[in-house]
C-alpha positions in Angstrom: 110.2 -47.7 128.9 112.4 -48.7 131.8 115.1 -49.7 129.3 115.0 -46.4 127.5 115.3 -44.5 130.9 118.2 -46.7 131.9 120.0 -46.2 128.7 119.4 -42.4 129.0 121.1 -42.3 132.6 124.0 -44.5 131.4 124.7 -42.2 128.5 124.4 -39.1 130.6 126.8 -40.7 133.1 129.3 -41.6 130.4 129.2 -38.0 129.1 129.5 -36.3 132.5 132.1 -38.5 134.1 135.0 -37.0 132.1 133.8 -33.5 132.8 133.7 -34.2 136.6 137.4 -35.4 136.7 138.6 -32.0 135.1 136.7 -30.1 137.7 138.5 -28.1 140.7 139.7 -30.5 143.3 140.8 -28.2 146.2 140.2 -24.6 147.1 143.9 -23.8 147.2 144.5 -24.9 143.5 143.8 -21.5 141.8 147.2 -21.0 140.1 147.2 -20.6 136.4 149.6 -22.5 134.0 152.9 -20.7 133.5 152.2 -19.8 129.9 149.0 -17.8 130.9 151.0 -16.1 133.8 153.8 -14.8 131.5 151.2 -13.6 128.9 149.4 -11.6 131.5 152.4 -9.9 133.2 153.9 -8.7 130.0 152.2 -5.4 128.9 152.2 -4.2 125.5 154.5 -1.1 125.0 152.4 1.9 124.2 154.4 4.9 123.1 153.7 7.9 125.3 153.0 11.3 123.9 156.0 13.6 124.0 155.5 16.4 126.5 155.7 19.8 124.9 158.5 22.0 126.4 156.9 24.9 128.1 158.7 28.0 128.5 158.8 29.3 131.9 157.5 32.7 132.4 159.8 35.0 134.5 158.1 35.6 137.7 159.0 39.4 138.4 157.9 40.6 141.7 158.1 44.3 142.4 159.4 43.9 146.0 161.5 46.5 147.7 164.6 44.2 147.3 163.9 43.9 143.5 163.6 47.7 143.2 166.8 48.2 145.2 168.8 45.9 142.8 167.1 47.5 139.8 168.4 51.0 141.1 171.9 49.6 141.9 172.0 48.2 138.2 170.9 51.5 136.8 173.5 53.5 138.8 176.3 51.1 137.8 175.4 51.5 134.2 175.5 55.2 134.5 178.8 55.0 136.2 180.3 53.0 133.4 179.1 55.4 130.9 180.8 58.3 132.8 183.9 56.2 133.0 183.9 55.6 129.2 183.5 59.3 128.7 186.4 60.1 131.0 188.7 57.7 129.1 188.6 59.7 126.1 191.5 62.3 125.8 190.4 65.6 126.9 192.4 68.1 124.7 192.5 66.3 121.4 189.8 68.5 119.7 191.3 71.8 118.7 188.0 73.6 119.4 188.5 73.1 123.1 191.7 75.2 123.3 192.6 73.3 126.5 189.2 73.9 128.1 187.0 71.2 129.4 184.2 72.4 127.3 184.6 74.4 124.0 184.5 78.2 124.9 181.5 80.1 123.7 181.9 82.3 120.7 181.2 85.9 121.9 180.6 88.8 119.7 183.7 90.9 118.9 182.8 93.8 121.2 182.2 91.2 124.1 185.4 89.1 123.7 187.6 88.7 126.8 191.2 87.5 127.4 191.2 83.8 128.6 193.5 83.0 131.5 193.7 79.3 130.5 194.6 79.4 126.8 195.8 83.0 126.4 193.4 83.7 123.5 190.5 86.2 123.3 187.1 84.5 122.9 
């Protein structure tokens, strides 16, 4: 029996001795081989989702300044309309007879002599 136990311990020592030599020798020896380091630092490229383009909503604030500029724009637009109307020649329409506005058609017994154009109307 003693021989069998002795053989058992010798075999166990023969199996475990190579394993003990591969064990960690010092506390500071924690670095990985270079191949493993390069594999870990490289990350796989994951395509990101394209962000949808959001339209910005116009933020209209009805402040006194905003209302002032709205009134200024309205007045400027009205002034441009009047200027366009003034650019048209004033006496091109024969119905006007030289008047700013066409004269009213009065009844025959109410017609008067006009000082501007010299015609009764």
